[in-house]
Backbone bond lengths (Angstrom), bond angles and torsions (degrees), N, CA, C in turn:
res aa  C-N    CA-C-N  psi(-1)  N-CA   C-N-CA  omega(-1)  CA-C   N-CA-C  phi
1 M - - - 1.441 - - 1.496 110.01 -
2 A 1.303 115.82 137.78 1.479 120.03 -178.44 1.517 107.52 -147.09
3 K 1.336 114.67 148.97 1.490 122.29 174.96 1.537 105.75 -103.38
4 I 1.341 115.03 128.03 1.448 122.02 179.36 1.518 108.87 -133.97
5 N 1.337 115.70 135.47 1.457 120.80 175.05 1.484 108.01 -111.82
6 F 1.333 115.63 95.91 1.445 122.31 178.08 1.524 112.84 -73.81
7 Q 1.306 114.97 -18.74 1.543 119.67 177.33 1.527 110.74 -70.93
8 Q 1.323 115.52 -35.90 1.493 118.95 177.98 1.558 106.92 -122.65
9 F 1.324 116.27 67.29 1.450 121.22 -173.14 1.495 109.94 -85.93
10 R 1.293 119.09 132.54 1.470 124.51 -176.06 1.533 111.45 -104.21
11 I 1.324 115.34 126.34 1.493 121.96 176.52 1.535 109.87 -131.01
12 P 1.323 115.12 151.07 1.477 117.72 176.67 1.512 110.03 -72.66
13 T 1.321 114.77 148.14 1.491 121.51 177.85 1.500 113.43 -89.55
14 G 1.302 117.45 -7.86 1.453 123.84 177.31 1.479 112.97 -157.15
15 I 1.309 117.08 167.22 1.450 121.94 -174.73 1.587 111.58 -66.16
16 D 1.322 116.21 -26.57 1.464 119.68 178.68 1.557 112.42 -73.83
17 K 1.334 116.05 -13.05 1.486 122.06 178.48 1.526 113.46 56.01
18 S 1.295 116.13 34.07 1.448 119.17 177.94 1.511 113.24 -88.33
19 R 1.301 114.96 -15.09 1.489 121.51 173.69 1.498 113.42 -138.12
20 Y 1.283 115.65 153.92 1.488 120.16 -176.55 1.520 108.60 -133.69
21 Q 1.320 113.55 159.66 1.467 119.98 171.75 1.506 107.66 -131.87
22 Y 1.329 113.89 152.23 1.479 120.44 179.00 1.544 107.29 -110.29
23 G 1.326 114.22 144.93 1.475 118.67 177.99 1.478 108.55 -158.50
24 D 1.347 114.65 168.59 1.455 122.60 179.11 1.549 108.20 -88.99
25 A 1.301 115.93 109.69 1.458 122.70 -177.74 1.520 113.99 -102.55
26 R 1.321 115.99 5.82 1.477 118.63 -175.16 1.523 114.62 -58.34
27 E 1.296 116.74 -50.42 1.486 120.29 -177.58 1.554 110.95 -66.85
28 S 1.301 117.18 -41.19 1.480 121.88 -179.20 1.548 111.66 -64.08
29 V 1.307 114.88 -44.56 1.507 119.41 -179.96 1.545 109.69 -69.47
30 A 1.325 115.17 -43.35 1.452 118.85 177.67 1.532 112.43 -59.64
31 N 1.333 115.73 -39.91 1.466 118.10 179.89 1.531 110.30 -71.98
32 M 1.314 118.37 -32.37 1.491 117.56 176.50 1.533 110.38 -60.95
33 L 1.347 116.27 -39.56 1.467 118.77 178.39 1.528 110.22 -74.54
34 Y 1.252 117.72 -45.53 1.492 123.21 -175.12 1.525 110.62 -59.70
35 L 1.299 116.11 -40.17 1.501 122.18 -175.77 1.502 115.47 -85.53
36 N 1.355 116.47 -23.01 1.445 118.61 -167.54 1.545 114.96 -122.36
37 V 1.293 121.59 -8.26 1.406 123.44 -175.40 1.520 109.31 -123.08
38 N 1.357 117.43 129.19 1.453 123.58 -178.80 1.518 110.01 -81.77
39 G 1.339 115.70 151.70 1.438 121.95 169.49 1.508 115.85 108.42
40 I 1.313 114.78 158.39 1.441 123.08 -177.86 1.529 110.73 -68.14
41 R 1.353 116.76 -34.15 1.470 119.18 178.47 1.527 112.18 -62.21
42 A 1.352 114.69 -41.27 1.500 118.06 175.94 1.492 110.46 -64.13
43 H 1.290 118.49 -39.54 1.449 122.12 179.41 1.532 108.96 -61.75
44 A 1.341 116.43 -47.53 1.481 119.74 -179.66 1.510 110.45 -62.08
45 L 1.311 117.68 -43.12 1.463 121.43 178.41 1.534 111.66 -62.73
46 A 1.304 117.57 -42.39 1.456 121.72 179.36 1.530 109.20 -60.35
47 M 1.342 117.09 -44.50 1.438 121.49 179.43 1.555 111.53 -67.06
48 K 1.341 115.54 -38.47 1.490 119.32 178.87 1.527 110.39 -59.75
49 I 1.328 115.38 -43.98 1.439 121.29 -179.89 1.554 110.25 -68.88
50 Y 1.321 116.57 -46.67 1.496 120.31 -177.76 1.496 112.02 -61.03
51 Q 1.360 115.87 -37.33 1.490 120.02 -176.54 1.533 112.37 -93.68
52 S 1.309 116.17 3.90 1.482 118.91 -177.39 1.501 113.49 -65.20
53 D 1.287 116.32 158.47 1.457 123.10 177.10 1.492 108.84 -139.71
54 G 1.336 116.17 98.61 1.488 121.30 -177.46 1.519 111.70 80.58
55 E 1.291 113.15 -152.22 1.467 120.49 -174.28 1.553 110.11 -76.12
56 V 1.332 113.66 131.58 1.478 120.32 -175.68 1.563 109.15 -130.88
57 D 1.317 116.39 144.60 1.487 121.02 175.12 1.467 110.35 -79.61
58 Y 1.323 117.04 133.84 1.446 123.71 175.24 1.517 109.10 -122.55
59 S 1.308 117.36 134.62 1.448 121.71 179.17 1.551 110.57 -67.81
60 D 1.330 115.87 166.46 1.496 119.91 176.78 1.487 110.79 -57.19
61 E 1.344 117.43 -40.30 1.479 121.87 -178.19 1.565 109.74 -65.69
62 E 1.331 114.70 -44.36 1.444 119.84 176.82 1.522 111.74 -60.80
63 V 1.323 118.30 -44.20 1.468 123.83 179.40 1.534 108.35 -61.38
64 K 1.304 117.10 -42.56 1.486 119.45 179.53 1.534 109.44 -61.91
65 T 1.329 117.24 -46.09 1.504 120.04 178.64 1.530 109.87 -59.81
66 I 1.305 117.34 -46.72 1.471 121.73 -178.08 1.524 109.43 -61.75
67 T 1.326 117.48 -46.09 1.472 122.18 178.86 1.487 112.73 -62.85
68 D 1.345 118.73 -44.17 1.457 122.18 178.88 1.526 111.82 -61.52
69 V 1.346 116.06 -42.49 1.450 121.14 179.62 1.581 111.19 -68.41
70 A 1.302 114.74 -42.13 1.467 120.26 177.31 1.499 110.72 -59.86
71 N 1.331 116.42 -45.13 1.469 119.60 -178.57 1.545 111.98 -66.64
72 A 1.304 117.97 -29.96 1.490 120.69 179.13 1.508 113.50 -84.68
73 Y 1.344 118.49 -34.38 1.439 122.20 -167.76 1.537 115.39 -127.20
74 G 1.308 118.08 -8.77 1.456 121.07 -177.24 1.539 111.70 -88.26
75 T 1.322 113.56 163.12 1.470 117.73 173.37 1.522 110.11 -75.67
76 P 1.343 118.39 158.19 1.435 119.57 178.26 1.576 111.30 -56.99
77 A 1.287 117.68 -37.90 1.467 119.89 -179.33 1.550 109.99 -63.69
78 F 1.307 116.43 -44.10 1.502 119.08 178.17 1.514 109.66 -64.23
79 I 1.312 119.10 -41.77 1.493 122.17 178.95 1.546 110.09 -59.04
80 D 1.374 115.62 -46.16 1.452 119.52 -178.95 1.560 109.72 -65.61
81 G 1.324 115.84 -41.62 1.495 118.56 178.06 1.505 111.32 -60.84
82 L 1.327 117.87 -42.44 1.433 120.55 179.56 1.529 111.23 -65.82
83 R 1.318 117.45 -44.32 1.470 121.87 176.00 1.508 113.16 -55.00
84 E 1.324 115.24 -44.34 1.483 119.50 178.18 1.477 112.49 -62.50
85 I 1.320 117.90 -42.34 1.462 120.97 178.97 1.518 109.93 -64.08
86 L 1.304 116.88 -44.25 1.466 120.83 -177.44 1.547 112.79 -68.52
87 K 1.311 116.11 -25.11 1.504 120.73 175.95 1.489 109.76 -88.46
88 G 1.315 119.29 -6.15 1.438 121.62 -176.61 1.520 113.09 76.14
89 G 1.356 115.87 24.46 1.419 121.70 -173.22 1.536 115.36 -93.39
90 E 1.345 116.31 13.72 1.469 117.70 -178.75 1.531 107.63 -74.72
91 E 1.335 115.89 108.89 1.495 119.53 -178.69 1.480 112.01 -77.86
């Protein structure tokens, strides 16, 4: 189980990770799922993310799906931002 706020998603602005920016990643993440993962569960997860408001609880299965899709289709900055959130490393 993990809490993720895709509405205020934090990513590094450079590889040194000395600065970060916040942005609304809901639509981008939902589209990654909607366009690239088959099945009704992926559809439900995409809608959950798209319609989310602030921090939301995601099950271990949902986190695995989000992580797999991010690793396949996300930018390196997005992947690092997600990893930091999942590790609880958001300073």
